N, C-alpha and C positions, 0 to 999 in steps of 0.2 A: 049601568051596564042591561039591566032589566027590560030600560027602556030602548034598550037598540034591538028586541026580540024582533026576528023576522026583518031588518035593515038591515042596509050593506056592512052596516059597521060593524054586527055582530057574524055577521058571514066573513069577513076579511079575519074577524078576530079567531073566531073555529078554525076558518083556513090555516092561519100562524102556528094554534095550536094544535090543529093535527100534521104536523113537519114533526118529525123524533127528532132534529137539528135543535128543535125549541127544549125537549126533554134530556137533552144532552147539552145544553151550554150551561148553567151552572158547572157543571167539570169540567169541561173546554176551560171557561175564564179563569174557575180555580187551578186549574194546573198552568196556564198560562201566567198567572201569576202571583203567584204563590213561590216564597223564596226569603229569603234571610231577610228578617226584618219587615217582613208583609203578609205573614201568616195569619195575622188576628184580620187582616183586612181583607186577606184571599177568603177568608174562612166568614166574616161575615156578610160580605159580598155574595158568596154562592150557597150561603143560605135565606138570605134576603129574596134572592132569585127563586129560589127553590119554594119557598111559602108563597111568592107573588103569582109561581103558574099553577099550584092545586088550589092558591083560591079564584082566579080568574076563570082558570076552566071548569069550576063548581057555577060562578056566575053563568060562565056562557053557555055551557050546556050543564043544567041542575042535576039533569037523571042520569051526565054518564058517567060511563065506570074510574073508577082510578086505574093510572097506568102504571106497570112494574117502574118503569123511570120516576116516576112525580113519587111514588110513594121511597125506590132508593134515592133519590135525591134527599130529600127533608132527613130522612132516618140518615143518612150517612154526616151529612154535613153539621146535623144534630147533634152527633154525638162525636164530631170531630172538634165541634165549640167546647162540650166538656171539658174533654179530653184535653186540648186547649188551654182551660182555663183552671184547669187543675194541675195542670204536668207540672212536674219540676225544671229547673234548668234546661238542665242536659236533655231531657226528654223532649221540651219544646226546640230547642236547640238543633235536634235528632229532626222535627217535625216540618221543622224549617226548610230544612235542607231535601229531604225525602214523601214531603206527602203530595208532591207532585206525580213522582210515581206510583206511589200508592191507591191515588181517585186514578190515576193510569189506569192501573194493574184492576185497578174493582171492576172499571169499565169493560175490560178486556174479558172479567170474570163472568160478569151480567149477559153481553153475549154472546161469547161460548157459550155459554151457564144454561140460557133461554136457549138455545139452538138444539142443547144435548137433551132438554126434556120437552123438545117438539113447539116449543113456542116461542119463535124468534120473537124478539121485542119490537120488531116495527110492527110485526101485524096489527099492534092496536091501533097504532095509526094509520094505518092503511085500509083496516076496515071502514073506520068514516068514512074513506072516500069512495068507497064504491058499493055497489049492489049485492044484499047479504049472500044473493045466489051466489055469488064469485069465490066466495070465502073460504070453500072448500074447495076451491078447482087447481089442481096440482101446478098448471101453469103462476097462479096467484102464488101459491105457497114456496117454491120454486124460487119466485122473482125474490121475496121477503126473507126467505134462508141467503141469497145472493147479498142481498143488503144490510143483514143482520152481519154478516159475513165481514163486507168490507168494514164497517165499523168498527169489528172487533180487530181487526188485522190494523188499523189507523190509530188506534188508543196503544197497541201492540207496540207499535212500531216508536208512537211518543215514549211509550213506557222507557224504551230500550234506549230512546238518545237520553231522555232525561238522566237516566242511571250513568248512562257512560258521560257524559257532563260531570256529573257529582263523583261518582268512582273513581272512574278513569285520570278524567281530566281536573278534577278536585275546580270546580270551575260552573258554579249552577249558574250561574248569569251570563254563559256561553252565548253569543248570541245565535249559532249551527244550533246545540243540542238543546238551547232551552228556547227555544223560537223560530228559528226555520225549519227545521226538520219539522217539529210539532204540526207548526200552520200547515206545512204542505202536506200532510198525512191526514188531517182533518180536512181542509182544504180539497182532494183527492176524495176522500169519502165521499160528501155531501155533494161534490160535484156526480158523482156513482151512481147515489142517492135519485139525480133527476133524470140521471142519461140512460140507465138500464130498462125502468120501465120503459122509456120511449121505445127503444131496441125492440123490447118483447112485443110494444103492441105495433110496430113497423113490418115484425112478421108474421105477427098473428095476420093481417092485411094485405098478404102476399109481399110486403115489400124486401129489399136485399139480406141475405142470407147472413154475412158478412159484417163483422163488428166494422162502424162508424168509428174508430178509434179517435179521428182527429176532433167531434166533438166533446168527447171525454176529454180528452187533454189541453185544449183550448185551453179553459183557463189556469193551467198548471202552468202551458207557455207565460202567458200572461203574468202569471208570479214573479218570473224571472225578471223581471226589470225592476221593481218595485225591491226587490230580493236584491238586487245588483248595486241598487242606490242605498242600502241598509248597508252592506258590506262596505261602500264607499265612507259611507261616513263614521263606522264603527267600528270598523279593521281595517283603519289605514294601510296597513303592512300588507294587504290583498287585493289593493286599489288594482290589482291586474285583470284578478279574478271578480271583481263589480263592473269594473268594463266587458269583461268578457258577457258575466252574465247579463248586462244590457242587451249589446248586440246580436244575442245570441236569441233573446227572447223575444228582440224584435223582429226579427227576421223569423225564428219561430210560427211566430203568434199570426204574422203575413200569409205564412206557408198553411197553417191548419186550418186560420181563415178561410180561403178558398178551396182547401178540402171537402171543408166543413158546407159549406155554401151546395158544392156541388152532391154531397150526401146526401141534405135535405132538399133538395130536389130532386134527387132519386127514389124520395121516398115520402113524397108529400101526398100521394094516394093514402096515405096510411089517418084511420078514421080518426080524429080527435077525442072523440068519446067511448074509444075501446077502455075495456079495463086494466087495468095498471100492469096484469099480471097474466 
């Protein structure tokens, strides 16, 4: 890695590590894959990703500061690994069932807790992408509060969905509560993270003041097609819903793509080098 200093490879690695999504990836992987018979593998994978992110981050940016998520990643999954190794059979079964909700609740607490102490966790990532003179800009700070809040809501939705599947449906592998709803929530937050700063930049450069929602909703509409296919494959009793999702997904994607292209044309004058907040 040291040999990549100043090269496109190192800059690309720094760009990837500069995304809050990367910092949350161990939690996302864990919450989606943990379940009966998969607890140990989920913990090992999440902890491995967490340690790898810290090591690579230090190699790419030797003088960089540790981020809230990096520390939380390693600490949470290291503790969970120890608890899992020492747990009684009953506790182990409980962890297999509810650890996904625990991780989502922990991330929700980190997101809203960081906002409560006026240090939304996305700030540490966003500040690496902009001039230090902009760090205390009200618009920049407000943008990060919005993005951090979006992630907090996404993980809250994922926690509620998982809890509903476990406590009400008694089915931790339910395709809707265990996968579809949680994936949609994460994709929505991920898209909002990319979409909202673009809206702020466009407004700062005299672009339309209305929210171009088509650009935000387009990836979610695109997901309706694979979701419909998954329903057809894994839930044959709801084949009609799978077909409906595919048809609606194709039609809605086409309409939103047309609207998104019109919005992009209307905001083309916005400067690409403007600050993200």
